[in-house]
C-alpha positions, 0 to 999 in steps of 0.5 A: 500500500502506498504511503500517505506522505501527509503523515510522518513517523518519528524518523521523518520528524527527526530528519525534517527538524534535524534533531535526534530521534530520541528527542522527538520520542521524548517530546511526543510522550511529554505532549510537547509536539502535536502527534497521535499514538496508534498501533503503528506507533507515533504519527505526526500530521505534516501540516500540524508539524509545520505550524508547530515548528514555526511557532517554536522558531524551529526550521523544518526542511521542505519535501521535494514536492514542496520545493517544487511548489516553491519554484513554480512561479504561480506558487510563490508567496507573493503571487498567492497574496497578489491573487488573494489581496490585502484587506484592512479593518477586519472586525471580530471579537473572537475566533468564530466571528473573525472567521465568519468575517473572513468568509464574508469578505473573500471572493473566489472565481469560480464562486464558492458559497460563504457558508462552505468557506466558513465551515471549512475554516472553522473545522480546521480551527477546531482541530488545533489553533492556526495561531503560530505566535507573534500575533499571526494566524494562518487559517485554512480549510481542513480539506484542501480539495473541499473548495475546488480552488484552482490556484493558490491564493492568500488573503492578508487581513489586518484585524481592527482589534487583536483577537485571542486565537489560543496561540502557543505564546498566548499573544492575540492575533492582529495579522491573519493570512487566509490560505487556500491551495489546490493541493496539499504539496502547494499548501505545505510549501507556501505554509513553510515559506510564509512561516519562515518569513514571519520568523523574521521580527523585522518583516512582521514589524514592517508589515504591520506598519503598512497602510496600503495594500500596495505597501504590504505586497511590495514588502512581501515581494522584496523579502521573499526575493531576498530570502528565497532567491537561491531556492527559486533559482531566479534573480 
């Protein structure tokens, strides 16, 4: 039976995080890393691992499929945010109302029912918080294929007031990247890339200072080009 690459074993995680296997095992049994215990042993959902790693300032090595997605021009972070747009003054007093407001503002082509978008975002949030720390959340559908998105798109939202997303550092969220991808490798590649950028405090600080969509897009494009030009193989 072919292996499901969305789920990882202890050895996979140790290789991706570049740490000893025994350390991964210890973290799993101490409840310090998201995982599930089964008859086959400890298993880790790749998406949860990526979010967890970035929230703990750990570098995670991308898979070959994710690297390929990052090299594809249409899958670059800037291209995805340019497709999704930048929105200011998002209202909401809690996670539920924020995700509802996100769903109401998003526009898909072809159209996707707003209630369907909201249900998918909420279902994913109920699995575990998408707040990665430092005031940032990256909500996305529980099932990447559920909304039939034909190309990756990320909408950057600036919240009118910070909202508690139960992030690992307990810091309320004021920046939100709503991410939608056509498939899992593309999603994980963009998630890894965005998480890496957000670990740079100067990037988050300057992004918060943007007052126009054009400023935010230029900030993302400049930083992505500077950091990932070697990976992309472009200038």
